[in-house]
N, C-alpha and C positions, 0 to 999 in steps of 0.2 A: 177777607171781608167776613161779614157775619154769615154763619151757616144756617141760621134759623130763617125759615121762610117768613116774609112779611105778612102782616095781617092782610087778607085779601081786599082789594078794592071792591066796591059794589060790582056784583056780577053783571056782566053784560052779555055773557053767552050762557044761557041756562038750558041749552038743549041737553035733555038727559041722555045718558048712555046706559048700559046695563047696570052700573053701579050708582046711578044718580047724576046730579049736575057734576061737571068737572071743575076744578078750581081754576080761576083765571091764569094762573102761571102755567099750568098744563095746556090750557087753551092757546096760550100765546106761543109756546115753543114751535109749533108747525108754522105759525104766521111769521115768526122771526126768520126761520130757514127760508120760507118762500119770499119775504121781503129782501133778505139778503141776496137772493138769486134774481132780484129785479122785478118781482111781481108787484105792480103798483096796487092792485086791489088788496093784496094781502098786507101791504104797508098801511093803507087806509083803515082796514079793519084793526090792525095792530094799534095804530094811534087812537083809534076810537076806543079801544079797550083800555089804553093807558091813560087817557085824558081825565077820567074821574080820580084816579090814583094821584096823578100829577097835581091836579087841581086841590085835592085834599091836603097835600103836603105844603103846597105853596101858600095857601090861605093864611094859616096862622103865622107863617114866617115873614112873608112879604106884605101881608095885610092889603092895604089899598093898591099895592103894585102887584098883587097876586096874578092877575091875568098876564102882565107883562113877563113875570117870572115863569109862569106856566108855559108861555110861548117860547121863551128862551130855553127852557128845559127841553121841550119837545124838538126845538131846532138842534139842540146839542145831542139828543137822542138820534135823531135822523142822521146827523153827521157821524156819529160814533157806531151806529148800528152795524155797519159792515165789519167792524173790528170785534164785535162781541163773539167770543170763541164758543161759548155754551149757552144756547138759547134758554136753558133752564134757570140760568142766573139772571134772566131779564129784569125781574122786579127789584132785586138787590141792586143791580147796576143802575136801573132807572131811579131808585131812591137816592142813590149817591149823586147822581147827575142833578136831580131835581133840587135836593137840599142845598148843594153848592150853588146852583143858579139862583135859587130863591134868596139866599144869603147875599150873593153878589148883587142881585137886583135891589134888595132893600138897602144895602150899603150905598149903592150908586144914587138911590133916591134921597138919601140923607134925611129921612123922615124921622129919625130917632129924636124923641122928645125927651130931654132930661126930666127926671122925676125924683121925688123923695119918697115915693111910696110904691109885689107880685100877686096874682089872684088865686081863687079857690081851685079846687081840683079840676084840671083841664080835660079830664075824661069826658066830662059833659060837652066839651067843645069838639068831639070827634065828628059831630055834624058839620058838613061843609058850610052851612050857614051859621056862623058863630053869633051867639047873642051879643048885642051891643056892648054890654058892660064888660064881657070877657074880651071882646075885640079892642075896647078902649084900654084895658089893662095891658093887653099884649102889645099895643101900639106904643106903650111907654117903655117897653123893653128894646134893647138894641137887637139887631138881627142874629147875632151869634147866640144870645140868650134865648130868643125865640126858637132857633134851630134846635138847641139843646132840649128845650122843653118838648118840642114836637117829637124828636127822636126818642126821648125817654118815656114821655107820658102817652102820646098817641100811638107811636110805633112799637113801644115796649122794648127798645134796644137797651142792652147793658152799657155801662161806661166805655168799656173797651171797644165795643162796636161803634159807638157814637164817635169815639176818638179817631178810629180808622176812617170813618165816613167823613168827618170833618177836617181830617189831616192835622189833629192836634194831639197833645198827650193826654192820657186819662186823667191825670191830675188837673189839667185845664178844664177838661169836661166837668169834673167834679166841682171845681171852683165856679165855673159858669152856672151850673145847675143850682148850686147853693145860692149864689147871687140872684139868679133868675126867680127862684121860688121865693126868696125873701122879698125882692122888689115887687113881685106880683102880688104877694100876700099884703104888702104895705099899700099897694095901689088899690087893691080890692077893699081893704078895710078903711083906707084914708079918705 
């Protein structure tokens, strides 16, 4: 998997320590261990900490079905949490689970609209509330293309990391990214 830490989700635990606020993935490690030991309160706090991150990933991939995708991702996280060997790997693992669930949910919804026209720089779409025109352009892409855009542009992963996360070859990621950018740009200007 990718060894680079993900961009931190909006901080929910800002209690300062001697060095200032702790990053969310550091805050989550003790919660993971406690949740794995059966602490229901720790599990609740962990899910509360993960929810904004999961939602941010699901939104641009699953679009209108983002709440369903986020719910499915959190269920998968709950089921798989006992098997997570390294609590410090939580965010990378959650990202993998979330993207796969978002793509699966979007595919199942069959909301892909064929189009002849991809949009401007998605960096402005890092906000969970995507502007309507950006959301419309994303809606015209298939879930596989939206997933690649989210991972590359919003999460900042390289092609190899995207390929590992999506379970495809790096060449497939490059191809999907190229097509997604082209189609988004055409939809944006069309």
